[in-house]
N, C-alpha and C positions, 0 to 999 in steps of 0.2 A: 272577449266578446261575451255578452250575456245571452243566455238561452231561456226561452219560456219553459214553464213547467210541463207543458204538453209534450215536449220532445225529450225529456229526461229519460223515460223508459227506453227509448231507442238508443240513447247514448249508453245507458246501463247495459243493454243487451250486447252492444259491441264490446264493452269492457269484459262481460262474462265470457264471451267466445274467445277473446284474447287470453283471458286467464286460463281457460281450459286447454287451449292449444299450446301454451308455453309452459305451464306449471303443473300439468297433470303428470303424476309419477306412477311407477309400477305398483306401489303400495295402495294408491287410490283406486287403480283399476282392480287390484285384488279384492279390495273391500267391496267394490260394486258387484263383482262376480259372486262373492260370498252372500251378499244380500239377495241376489237373484236366485241362487241355489236354495237358500233357506226359504224364500218365498214360494218357490216351486214345490218343495217338499211339504210345506204347510198346506198348499192347495191340494196336493194329491191325498194327504192324510184326511183332510176335511171331506173331500169328495168320496173317498172309500168308506168313510164312517157314516156317510149320509148327512153330516152336519151342514155341508155346503148348501144343499137345497133349501134348508131352513134359514141359513144366514142371509143368502142373497135373494130369497123370495121365489125359488124355483121348486117349491114343494110339489108341483103337479108333475114333474118329470119322474120317470121310473128310476128306481134305485138300482145302480149297477154295482154289485159287491166286488171287492177286490179278490183276485184268485190267490188267497193266502193259504187256505186249508185245502188239502187234497180230498176230493169227494170219493166216497167209498165205491168200489167196483161192484158189478153184479154178483161176483163170487162172495163178496163180504156183506152184501145187503140181503137179509132174509126175505124181504118183500118181493124179491124176484123169483122166489120159489126154488125147489131143488132140481127141477128138470131142465134139460138143455136140448134144443132142437137142432137137427142137421137139415138145413134148408138146401135141397138138392135141385140144381137147375141143369137140365140137359141142354147142351149148347153147341151151336156151330155157326160161326161167321156172322152173328147178329150183334156186332159190337156197339152200334148206335143204341140199341135197346138195352144192352148190358150197362152202358154208362149211365142210363137213367135208373135201371132196376136196382143195382146194388146199393147206392146211397139212399134211395127211397125206402127200400125194404129194411135196411139197417136202422134208419131213423124211426120207421113205423114200428118195428119190433121193440126197439129200445123204449119208445114212449109207452108201449104196453107192458114193459118189464118182462119181455120174453128173452131168456138167455138163448143165444143162437150162434151158429157158425154157418156161413154161406159157402157152399161148394159149387163151383162152376165146372161141370164135367164136359170138357171140350173134345169133341170127336175129330181126330186128325186123319184117320184113314180115308181111303177113296171109295168106300162103300156108301150106300145110301144111308141117310140119317136114321138112327134107331133110338128113339126116345126111351123106350122101355129098357133096353140094355144099358143106356147111359145112367138111368136111375138106379139100376142094379149095381153098376160100378160105384156110383155115389154112396149107396148103402154100404158096400163092402169097404170103401175107403174112408168112411166118416169117422172111424176111431171109436174108442170106448168111452169117451167123455160126453157123448150124446146118447140120449135114450129114446128119442123119437125123431121121425123124419117128416119133412114137408116136401112132397113132390110138387114142384112149382114151375109153371111156365114163365119164361123170361119176359113175355109181353103182356102179362096180366098184373095190374097194380091195384091193391085194395084201396078204396076211397072212403070206407066207413070204419071208424075206429071201434065200433061195437063188434066187429068180426072177431071171432075167437080163434086165436092161434095157440092156445094153451095145450097142455099134455092131454091127448085123447085116451084117457084111461078106460072109458067104457067101451070104446070101439072106434073104428076109422071115422074120421070127421071130414066131410066134404065141404070145404070152405066155399068153393065156387059152385054152389048148387045150381041146378037147372033154372030155378026161378030167379036167380041173381046174375047168372053169367050173361054177358052181352050178346052171345052168339048161339049157344047150344042149350036147348031146353027140353030134351027128351028125358024121361024119368030114370033111365038106367045110366045116365051120364055121370062119370066120376072123374073127369079130367080137370085140367086147369090147375087146381090147388087141392091136394088131398093130404091129410095128416094121419099118420099111423105110428103106433109104438113100434119099436124095432122087433119086439116079440111077435106082434101081429103080422108084420111084413115077412118075417121068417116063416110064420105059420102058413102064409100063402105061397112060399117058395119064390118070393119076389114077383117080377113080371115076366111074361114070355119074351124070349129073344127072337121070335120068328117074324116080328113086324118091322120090316124095312120100308122106308118111305113114310108118308104121313097117314096117321089115323088108324083106328080099330084096336090099338093096344089097350086103351082104357076100357073098351067094351069087354074084352077078354078078361081084364082084371076084375071087373064087376062080377063075373062068374066065379072067379077065384075067391072073392070075398064070401060069396054064398056057399061055395064048397067048404070053406074053412069055418062056416057057421058064425061069421062075424056080422054083427048088426051095424049097419051104416047110419051115421048121424049127420044131420045138416043144420045150418043156422036157423034160429027162430027169432022172431021179433025184429027182423031187419026190414025197414020200411023204404029203403032206397031203391028197391027193384033192380032193374038192369043197369042202373047208374051206380051200383055198388062197386063196380070195378071199372078201371080204365084199361081199354085194350089198345096197346100202342103198336101193334103189328100193322105194317102197311102192305097189303096184298099186292099192290101194284109194283112195289119195289122188291118184296120178298115173296115169290110165288111158292105155294105149297107143292111138294113132290107127291102128287096124287096118282101117279102112274101105277097100273097094275100089270105086272110082268109075269109071263109064264102062267103057272097055276095059282098065282097069288090071289086072284079074285075069288077062287073057290076056297082056298086055305084060310083066308082072313076071317072067316066066320066060324072056324073050328076052335074048339078048346084045346089048349096045349097042356095036357096033364103032367107031363114029365119035365118040361122046360122051365127055366127060371134061374135062380141063384145057383142051382146044382150043375147046370151045364153052361154057365156064363164063361166066355173065353175072351180075354182082353189083356192088354199090356199098357201099363202106365209109363208113358215116355218121360214125364216130369211132373213135379208139383211146385207151384209157384204161389207164394204169399203176396197178394197184390192189394193195394189200397186205391180205391176210386173215390175221389172227393172226400177223403177222410174215412171212408167205410172199408173195413177189411174183408177180404174173401180169399178163398183158396181155389186156385185154378188147377184142375187135374187134367193134364193133357193125355188123351187116351187113344189107343189104337184098338178098335174092335176087330174080332176075327169072325169069319163067316165060312161055314161049310156049304159050298155051292151045290153039293149033291143033295142037301136037305132044303136049303132056301136059296135057289138060284136067283131069286128076285132081289137079293142083296146088292146085285150089280145093276148099274143103270141100263145096260143093254145086254 
């Protein structure tokens, strides 16, 4: 039977399929696999070297270098400077804020080339929250490889990259200054985020341990700075105002412990000349190295001690 030329491609296609199904051998399959592997390697090599974008006309795409060479660590890169910060976070049961804080601050400080270690001082005892004592614990437990501290609230995130977190050589540096903090604007406020050299913190004998519950420990520490004759510095040239920080605390979900028990209302305005690092009493239950979304931190699980004869308001009732 004679076939027209228009149907020959169909006949040839059937012949090709028959040929592949009956005569394909292991060696032919091996050869096809080798060609595929070599083609894939060539593609990867051209993509990593940046030639592929020029070859196929994708020059507008961002170049993605291959991770061949190990990048230098902060310890090896002199542009990070010689100083290292201990970022101390007093903490209790605010895990949803911690999950945001640690990776955010780790990335923020890395971008600014600030060598740092993040310490989460977690209060485990049943006494009322004592922010000042937890900061004292963080200072004592921060080790000898850091030379300055940042007293940092877990619910306050810097939004302006011009904020200075560098070594406060001239004196204490109040990052969250009154004109920038979203909530507190009085002149003597030194809470939120405060940087000090370890030498200056020792000169103040740390913070008072008498402040159980929320508030007033920062105001007493301001007096300590004056007593130690330390000049307080604050940011300049920051134009973002009260939008400089993001305050992630939800007061409806996490209520402040603002109760004033026994003589606490009268005592909270007094200066504590003897208390601080020298009379700090605590026990470290454990230290845990934790990574949150790739960001490392050290959790110091701590039991604070309270002399109820001196500060009976450390107990809730």
